[in-house]
C-alpha positions in Angstrom: 24.9 -45.1 -5.6 21.5 -43.3 -5.0 20.1 -42.2 -1.7 17.7 -44.5 0.5 14.0 -43.8 0.6 14.6 -42.6 4.3 17.6 -40.0 3.2 15.2 -38.6 0.3 12.6 -38.2 2.9 14.5 -36.4 5.7 15.9 -34.3 3.2 12.7 -33.5 1.9 11.7 -32.8 5.5 14.5 -31.0 6.5 14.5 -28.8 3.7 10.6 -27.7 3.9 11.1 -27.4 8.0 13.7 -24.5 7.3 12.2 -22.6 4.6 8.6 -23.2 7.2 11.1 -21.7 9.9 12.4 -19.0 7.4 9.1 -18.1 6.6 7.4 -17.6 10.2 11.2 -15.8 11.3 10.3 -13.4 8.6 6.8 -12.7 9.5 7.0 -12.7 13.1 10.0 -9.9 12.5 7.7 -7.8 10.5 5.1 -8.3 13.3 7.4 -7.0 15.9 8.5 -4.3 13.4 5.0 -2.9 13.5 4.0 -3.8 17.3 7.5 -1.7 17.8 6.3 1.7 16.0 3.0 2.0 18.3 3.3 5.1 20.0 3.6 5.4 24.4 0.0 5.4 25.6 -1.9 4.2 22.2 -2.7 0.6 21.6 -3.7 -1.1 18.1 -5.0 -5.0 17.9 -4.2 -8.2 16.6 -6.6 -7.9 13.2 -4.9 -4.2 12.4 -1.2 -5.5 13.0 -1.9 -8.9 10.7 -3.4 -6.5 7.9 -0.2 -4.4 8.2 2.0 -7.2 7.5 0.0 -8.8 5.1 -0.8 -12.0 7.7 -2.3 -14.5 5.4 -3.4 -16.3 8.7 -4.2 -12.9 10.4 -4.8 -12.0 13.9 -3.8 -15.2 15.2 -0.4 -15.3 14.0 0.1 -12.1 15.6 -0.8 -13.2 18.8 1.6 -16.4 18.6 4.5 -13.8 17.6 3.6 -11.5 20.7 3.7 -14.5 23.0 7.2 -15.3 21.5 8.3 -11.7 22.1 9.6 -12.1 25.4 13.6 -11.6 25.5 13.6 -10.6 22.0 15.9 -7.3 20.9 15.2 -4.7 20.8 12.2 -4.9 22.9 9.1 -5.6 21.6 5.6 -3.7 23.4 3.3 -6.6 23.2 1.4 -4.9 26.0 0.1 -2.3 23.6 -1.2 -5.4 21.4 -5.2 -5.8 22.5 -8.0 -7.7 21.1 -10.4 -5.8 18.9 -12.6 -4.7 21.4 -9.3 -3.2 23.7 -9.6 -6.3 25.9 -6.3 -7.4 27.5 -6.6 -11.1 25.7 -2.9 -11.7 26.1 -2.5 -10.8 30.2 -2.2 -14.4 30.8 1.3 -14.8 28.7 2.5 -12.3 31.2 4.5 -12.3 34.2 2.7 -11.9 36.6 -0.6 -11.6 34.4 -1.3 -8.1 36.1 2.1 -6.9 34.4 -0.1 -6.0 31.2 -2.1 -3.6 32.4 0.9 -2.2 34.5 2.6 -1.3 31.7 -0.2 0.4 29.9 -1.4 2.2 33.4 2.3 3.3 33.1 2.4 4.9 29.8 -1.1 6.1 30.7 -3.6 4.1 29.2 -6.6 3.6 31.8 -7.8 -0.2 32.1 -11.0 -1.3 33.7 -12.1 -4.7 33.7 -9.3 -6.1 31.5 -10.5 -3.5 29.1 -8.6 -0.2 27.8 -10.9 3.0 28.5 -11.5 5.3 25.5 -10.0 2.5 23.1 -11.6 4.0 19.9 -9.5 7.0 20.9 -6.3 5.4 21.8 -6.3 3.0 18.5 -3.0 3.1 16.8 -4.2 2.2 12.6 -0.8 0.9 11.5 -1.8 0.7 8.0 -3.3 4.4 8.1 -0.4 5.8 10.6 2.9 3.9 8.8 1.2 4.9 5.3 1.0 1.6 4.0 
């Protein structure tokens, strides 16, 4: 007996969804590995992490990964990832929203008006530091 149209449709879509899930998990794992490498007291940005993992989607996928990183083991220091100008654009994903700044300041990173002070000096470039 041949499978019905609905069975074929389900099989093809289930297979595609499973492949997408695996792909998403592997890119997130790569992103988490890079972010775990950022030293205390230093920051990087979404685009630099994306470049380091070869993410075709760019900085946005790194932002999605950081948003999903809470509860991941080993811990991911998402507070060390800021936008290309040093702004704490991901702070609204922390509870409370001031937590991102608190974590950075605990590591010696000064933040004024949601922006990392001396961003260029504290910037950690994954491609250079990890010799990729």
